[in-house]
LUMTI-966618 format. One record per atom (N, C-alpha, C): residue number from 0; atom name; x, y negated, z negated. Coordinates in steps of 0.05 Angstrom, whole numbers, plus 32768, in hexadecimal, padded with zeros to 4 digits. Last residue first. Layout:
% LUMTI-966618
+-----+----+------+------+------+
:   k :  a :    u :    v :    w :
+-----+----+------+------+------+
: NUM : CA :    X :    Y :    Z :
...
+-----+----+------+------+------+
This chain:
% LUMTI-966618
+-----+----+------+------+------+
:   k :  a :    u :    v :    w :
+-----+----+------+------+------+
:  92 :  N : 8052 : 7EE6 : 7E6C :
:  92 : CA : 8068 : 7ED7 : 7E78 :
:  92 :  C : 806A : 7EBC : 7E6D :
:  91 :  N : 8025 : 7F02 : 7E5A :
:  91 : CA : 803E : 7F05 : 7E4C :
:  91 :  C : 8055 : 7EF5 : 7E56 :
:  90 :  N : 7FF9 : 7EF6 : 7E7B :
:  90 : CA : 7FF6 : 7EF9 : 7E5E :
:  90 :  C : 8011 : 7EF7 : 7E4F :
:  89 :  N : 8009 : 7EF3 : 7EB0 :
:  89 : CA : 7FFB : 7EDC : 7EA4 :
:  89 :  C : 7FFA : 7EDE : 7E86 :
:  88 :  N : 8021 : 7F26 : 7EB6 :
:  88 : CA : 802F : 7F0D : 7EBC :
:  88 :  C : 8023 : 7EF6 : 7EAE :
:  87 :  N : 7FF7 : 7F48 : 7EA9 :
:  87 : CA : 800F : 7F49 : 7E99 :
:  87 :  C : 8020 : 7F2F : 7E9D :
:  86 :  N : 7FD4 : 7F3B : 7ED3 :
:  86 : CA : 7FCC : 7F37 : 7EB8 :
:  86 :  C : 7FE5 : 7F36 : 7EA5 :
:  85 :  N : 7FF4 : 7F4D : 7EFE :
:  85 : CA : 7FED : 7F31 : 7EFC :
:  85 :  C : 7FE4 : 7F2A : 7EE0 :
:  84 :  N : 7FF5 : 7F84 : 7EF3 :
:  84 : CA : 800E : 7F75 : 7EF2 :
:  84 :  C : 8009 : 7F57 : 7EF1 :
:  83 :  N : 7FBE : 7F8F : 7EF9 :
:  83 : CA : 7FCB : 7F95 : 7EE0 :
:  83 :  C : 7FE5 : 7F84 : 7EDE :
:  82 :  N : 7FB5 : 7F80 : 7F2E :
:  82 : CA : 7FA7 : 7F72 : 7F19 :
:  82 :  C : 7FB4 : 7F77 : 7EFE :
:  81 :  N : 7FD6 : 7FA6 : 7F48 :
:  81 : CA : 7FDC : 7F89 : 7F4B :
:  81 :  C : 7FCE : 7F79 : 7F34 :
:  80 :  N : 7FBC : 7FD4 : 7F39 :
:  80 : CA : 7FD7 : 7FD0 : 7F30 :
:  80 :  C : 7FDF : 7FB3 : 7F32 :
:  79 :  N : 7F8B : 7FCB : 7F54 :
:  79 : CA : 7F8C : 7FCE : 7F37 :
:  79 :  C : 7FA7 : 7FCA : 7F2C :
:  78 :  N : 7F9D : 7FC8 : 7F89 :
:  78 : CA : 7F90 : 7FB1 : 7F7D :
:  78 :  C : 7F90 : 7FB3 : 7F5F :
:  77 :  N : 7FAE : 7FFD : 7F8E :
:  77 : CA : 7FC2 : 7FE8 : 7F90 :
:  77 :  C : 7FB6 : 7FCE : 7F84 :
:  76 :  N : 7F7C : 8016 : 7F8B :
:  76 : CA : 7F91 : 801C : 7F77 :
:  76 :  C : 7FA6 : 8006 : 7F77 :
:  75 :  N : 7F65 : 8001 : 7FB9 :
:  75 : CA : 7F59 : 7FFC : 7F9F :
:  75 :  C : 7F6D : 8001 : 7F89 :
:  74 :  N : 7F88 : 8015 : 7FE0 :
:  74 : CA : 7F85 : 7FF8 : 7FDD :
:  74 :  C : 7F79 : 7FF2 : 7FC2 :
:  73 :  N : 7F7F : 804C : 7FDB :
:  73 : CA : 7F9A : 8041 : 7FD4 :
:  73 :  C : 7F99 : 8023 : 7FD0 :
:  72 :  N : 7F4A : 804D : 7FED :
:  72 : CA : 7F50 : 8056 : 7FD2 :
:  72 :  C : 7F6C : 804B : 7FC9 :
:  71 :  N : 7F52 : 803B : 8021 :
:  71 : CA : 7F41 : 802C : 800F :
:  71 :  C : 7F47 : 8033 : 7FF2 :
:  70 :  N : 7F72 : 8064 : 8035 :
:  70 : CA : 7F7E : 804A : 8032 :
:  70 :  C : 7F6D : 8038 : 8020 :
:  69 :  N : 7F4B : 808D : 8036 :
:  69 : CA : 7F64 : 8090 : 8026 :
:  69 :  C : 7F71 : 8075 : 8021 :
:  68 :  N : 7F28 : 8076 : 805A :
:  68 : CA : 7F1F : 807B : 803F :
:  68 :  C : 7F37 : 807E : 802C :
:  67 :  N : 7F48 : 8077 : 8088 :
:  67 : CA : 7F3F : 805D : 807E :
:  67 :  C : 7F35 : 8060 : 8061 :
:  66 :  N : 7F4F : 80AE : 808E :
:  66 : CA : 7F66 : 809D : 8088 :
:  66 :  C : 7F5E : 8082 : 807D :
:  65 :  N : 7F1B : 80BC : 809B :
:  65 : CA : 7F27 : 80C7 : 8083 :
:  65 :  C : 7F40 : 80B7 : 807B :
:  64 :  N : 7F13 : 809D : 80CC :
:  64 : CA : 7F03 : 809B : 80B4 :
:  64 :  C : 7F10 : 80A5 : 809B :
:  63 :  N : 7F2C : 807B : 80F8 :
:  63 : CA : 7F38 : 8090 : 80E9 :
:  63 :  C : 7F2A : 8090 : 80CE :
:  62 :  N : 7F1F : 8052 : 811D :
:  62 : CA : 7F0B : 8067 : 8116 :
:  62 :  C : 7F18 : 8080 : 810A :
:  61 :  N : 7F3E : 8027 : 8125 :
:  61 : CA : 7F45 : 803F : 8135 :
:  61 :  C : 7F32 : 8056 : 812F :
:  60 :  N : 7F28 : 8006 : 80FD :
:  60 : CA : 7F25 : 7FFF : 811A :
:  60 :  C : 7F2B : 8017 : 812C :
:  59 :  N : 7F3A : 8021 : 80CF :
:  59 : CA : 7F1E : 801F : 80D4 :
:  59 :  C : 7F18 : 8018 : 80F2 :
:  58 :  N : 7F71 : 8018 : 80D4 :
:  58 : CA : 7F67 : 8034 : 80D5 :
:  58 :  C : 7F49 : 8034 : 80DA :
:  57 :  N : 7F71 : 7FE0 : 80CE :
:  57 : CA : 7F7A : 7FEC : 80E8 :
:  57 :  C : 7F70 : 8009 : 80EA :
:  56 :  N : 7F5F : 7FDC : 8099 :
:  56 : CA : 7F4F : 7FD0 : 80AF :
:  56 :  C : 7F57 : 7FDC : 80CA :
:  55 :  N : 7F89 : 7FF5 : 807F :
:  55 : CA : 7F6E : 8001 : 807D :
:  55 :  C : 7F5D : 7FF6 : 8094 :
:  54 :  N : 7FB2 : 7FD1 : 808A :
:  54 : CA : 7FB4 : 7FED : 8094 :
:  54 :  C : 7F99 : 7FFA : 8094 :
:  53 :  N : 7F9F : 7FA4 : 806E :
:  53 : CA : 7FA3 : 7FA3 : 808B :
:  53 :  C : 7FA4 : 7FBF : 8097 :
:  52 :  N : 7FA0 : 7FB9 : 803A :
:  52 : CA : 7F87 : 7FAF : 8045 :
:  52 :  C : 7F89 : 7FAE : 8064 :
:  51 :  N : 7FD7 : 7FC4 : 8033 :
:  51 : CA : 7FC3 : 7FDA : 8032 :
:  51 :  C : 7FA8 : 7FD1 : 803F :
:  50 :  N : 7FEC : 7F90 : 8036 :
:  50 : CA : 7FF3 : 7FA4 : 804A :
:  50 :  C : 7FDF : 7FBB : 804B :
:  49 :  N : 7FD7 : 7F7C : 8006 :
:  49 : CA : 7FCF : 7F70 : 801F :
:  49 :  C : 7FD5 : 7F83 : 8036 :
:  48 :  N : 7FF5 : 7F9D : 7FE4 :
:  48 : CA : 7FD8 : 7F9F : 7FE3 :
:  48 :  C : 7FCC : 7F93 : 7FFD :
:  47 :  N : 8028 : 7F8C : 7FED :
:  47 : CA : 8021 : 7FA7 : 7FF6 :
:  47 :  C : 8003 : 7FAB : 7FF5 :
:  46 :  N : 8026 : 7F59 : 7FD7 :
:  46 : CA : 802C : 7F5C : 7FF3 :
:  46 :  C : 8023 : 7F77 : 7FFD :
:  45 :  N : 801B : 7F67 : 7FA1 :
:  45 : CA : 8009 : 7F57 : 7FB0 :
:  45 :  C : 800D : 7F59 : 7FCE :
:  44 :  N : 8049 : 7F84 : 7F93 :
:  44 : CA : 802F : 7F92 : 7F93 :
:  44 :  C : 801A : 7F82 : 7FA2 :
:  43 :  N : 806F : 7F5B : 7F98 :
:  43 : CA : 8071 : 7F73 : 7FA9 :
:  43 :  C : 8056 : 7F81 : 7FAA :
:  42 :  N : 805D : 7F36 : 7F71 :
:  42 : CA : 8060 : 7F2E : 7F8D :
:  42 :  C : 8060 : 7F46 : 7F9F :
:  41 :  N : 805F : 7F54 : 7F42 :
:  41 : CA : 8045 : 7F48 : 7F4B :
:  41 :  C : 8047 : 7F41 : 7F68 :
:  40 :  N : 8096 : 7F5E : 7F40 :
:  40 : CA : 8083 : 7F74 : 7F44 :
:  40 :  C : 8067 : 7F6A : 7F4D :
:  39 :  N : 80AA : 7F2B : 7F38 :
:  39 : CA : 80B1 : 7F3A : 7F51 :
:  39 :  C : 809E : 7F51 : 7F55 :
:  38 :  N : 8095 : 7F1F : 7F06 :
:  38 : CA : 808D : 7F0F : 7F1D :
:  38 :  C : 8094 : 7F1D : 7F38 :
:  37 :  N : 80AE : 7F3F : 7EE1 :
:  37 : CA : 8093 : 7F46 : 7EE9 :
:  37 :  C : 808A : 7F36 : 7F02 :
:  36 :  N : 80EF : 7F59 : 7EE7 :
:  36 : CA : 80DE : 7F42 : 7EE3 :
:  36 :  C : 80C3 : 7F46 : 7EEF :
:  35 :  N : 8116 : 7F81 : 7EEA :
:  35 : CA : 80FC : 7F88 : 7EE1 :
:  35 :  C : 80EA : 7F70 : 7EDA :
:  34 :  N : 8142 : 7F8C : 7F15 :
:  34 : CA : 8136 : 7F73 : 7F0C :
:  34 :  C : 811A : 7F78 : 7F03 :
:  33 :  N : 8156 : 7FC1 : 7F1B :
:  33 : CA : 8168 : 7FAA : 7F1C :
:  33 :  C : 815C : 7F90 : 7F12 :
:  32 :  N : 812C : 7FE7 : 7F13 :
:  32 : CA : 8147 : 7FEC : 7F0A :
:  32 :  C : 8157 : 7FD2 : 7F07 :
:  31 :  N : 80FE : 7FD1 : 7F29 :
:  31 : CA : 80FD : 7FDA : 7F0D :
:  31 :  C : 8119 : 7FDE : 7F02 :
:  30 :  N : 8110 : 7FC9 : 7F5D :
:  30 : CA : 8108 : 7FB2 : 7F4D :
:  30 :  C : 8108 : 7FB9 : 7F2F :
:  29 :  N : 8118 : 7FFD : 7F6E :
:  29 : CA : 812F : 7FEB : 7F6C :
:  29 :  C : 8128 : 7FD3 : 7F5B :
:  28 :  N : 80E3 : 800F : 7F6D :
:  28 : CA : 80F7 : 801C : 7F5C :
:  28 :  C : 810F : 800A : 7F58 :
:  27 :  N : 80CC : 7FED : 7F93 :
:  27 : CA : 80C3 : 7FEC : 7F78 :
:  27 :  C : 80D7 : 7FF8 : 7F65 :
:  26 :  N : 80E8 : 7FFF : 7FC1 :
:  26 : CA : 80EA : 7FE3 : 7FB8 :
:  26 :  C : 80E1 : 7FE0 : 7F9B :
:  25 :  N : 80D9 : 8036 : 7FC3 :
:  25 : CA : 80F5 : 802E : 7FBF :
:  25 :  C : 80F8 : 8012 : 7FB5 :
:  24 :  N : 80A2 : 802F : 7FCC :
:  24 : CA : 80AB : 803D : 7FB5 :
:  24 :  C : 80C8 : 8036 : 7FAE :
:  23 :  N : 80A3 : 8016 : 7FFE :
:  23 : CA : 8097 : 8008 : 7FE7 :
:  23 :  C : 80A1 : 8015 : 7FCD :
:  22 :  N : 80B7 : 8040 : 801D :
:  22 : CA : 80C7 : 8027 : 801B :
:  22 :  C : 80BD : 8017 : 8002 :
:  21 :  N : 808C : 8064 : 8018 :
:  21 : CA : 80A7 : 806B : 800E :
:  21 :  C : 80B8 : 8053 : 800A :
:  20 :  N : 8064 : 8046 : 8030 :
:  20 : CA : 8061 : 804D : 8014 :
:  20 :  C : 807C : 8056 : 8008 :
:  19 :  N : 8076 : 8041 : 8066 :
:  19 : CA : 8075 : 8029 : 8054 :
:  19 :  C : 8072 : 8030 : 8037 :
:  18 :  N : 8074 : 807A : 8074 :
:  18 : CA : 808D : 806B : 8074 :
:  18 :  C : 808B : 8052 : 8063 :
:  17 :  N : 803B : 8087 : 806F :
:  17 : CA : 8050 : 8095 : 8061 :
:  17 :  C : 806A : 8084 : 805F :
:  16 :  N : 801B : 805F : 808C :
:  16 : CA : 8016 : 8067 : 8070 :
:  16 :  C : 802F : 8072 : 8063 :
:  15 :  N : 802C : 8053 : 80BF :
:  15 : CA : 801E : 803E : 80B0 :
:  15 :  C : 801A : 8046 : 8093 :
:  14 :  N : 8048 : 807F : 80D4 :
:  14 : CA : 8053 : 8064 : 80D7 :
:  14 :  C : 8046 : 8050 : 80C5 :
:  13 :  N : 8028 : 80AC : 80C5 :
:  13 : CA : 8045 : 80AB : 80BF :
:  13 :  C : 804F : 808E : 80BF :
:  12 :  N : 7FF5 : 809F : 80D8 :
:  12 : CA : 7FF9 : 80A5 : 80BB :
:  12 :  C : 8017 : 80A3 : 80B4 :
:  11 :  N : 8001 : 8099 : 810E :
:  11 : CA : 7FF6 : 8082 : 80FF :
:  11 :  C : 7FFB : 8087 : 80E1 :
:  10 :  N : 8010 : 80CD : 811B :
:  10 : CA : 8024 : 80B7 : 811E :
:  10 :  C : 801B : 809E : 810E :
:   9 :  N : 7FE0 : 80E6 : 8113 :
:   9 : CA : 7FF6 : 80ED : 8102 :
:   9 :  C : 800C : 80D8 : 8104 :
:   8 :  N : 7FC1 : 80CE : 813B :
:   8 : CA : 7FB9 : 80CB : 811E :
:   8 :  C : 7FD1 : 80D2 : 810C :
:   7 :  N : 7FDB : 80DF : 8169 :
:   7 : CA : 7FD9 : 80C2 : 8163 :
:   7 :  C : 7FD3 : 80BE : 8145 :
:   6 :  N : 7FD4 : 8116 : 8164 :
:   6 : CA : 7FEF : 810B : 8164 :
:   6 :  C : 7FEE : 80EE : 815D :
:   5 :  N : 7F9D : 8119 : 8169 :
:   5 : CA : 7FAA : 8123 : 8150 :
:   5 :  C : 7FC6 : 8118 : 814E :
:   4 :  N : 7F96 : 8107 : 819C :
:   4 : CA : 7F8B : 80F7 : 8186 :
:   4 :  C : 7F97 : 8100 : 816C :
:   3 :  N : 7FAE : 8130 : 81B8 :
:   3 : CA : 7FBA : 8115 : 81BA :
:   3 :  C : 7FAF : 8104 : 81A3 :
:   2 :  N : 7F8C : 815B : 81AF :
:   2 : CA : 7FA8 : 815C : 81A4 :
:   2 :  C : 7FB5 : 8140 : 81A4 :
:   1 :  N : 7F4B : 8143 : 819D :
:   1 : CA : 7F5F : 814E : 81AF :
:   1 :  C : 7F7A : 814E : 81A2 :
:   0 :  N : 7F14 : 8157 : 8179 :
:   0 : CA : 7F2B : 8145 : 8179 :
:   0 :  C : 7F41 : 8152 : 818A :
+-----+----+------+------+------+
């Protein structure tokens, strides 16, 4: 792997994984603080789950194998959280 490929991969990780996850964390924290209504959490987790699938597909197209596996794991965890919040919405709302 050349130095240029390493720089591209690190930029991809920073721009597609690190920064959006920090923003997502702030949004979820603000939602928990100011409006703990479950419908907002279901919406945010659903949108971020779709974002994870798209990011995983892009990482797969760029042949970033380890990053694609990491995003696959995060997508599965996000799908689990989305399913949990959706269950809570349908059961208790």
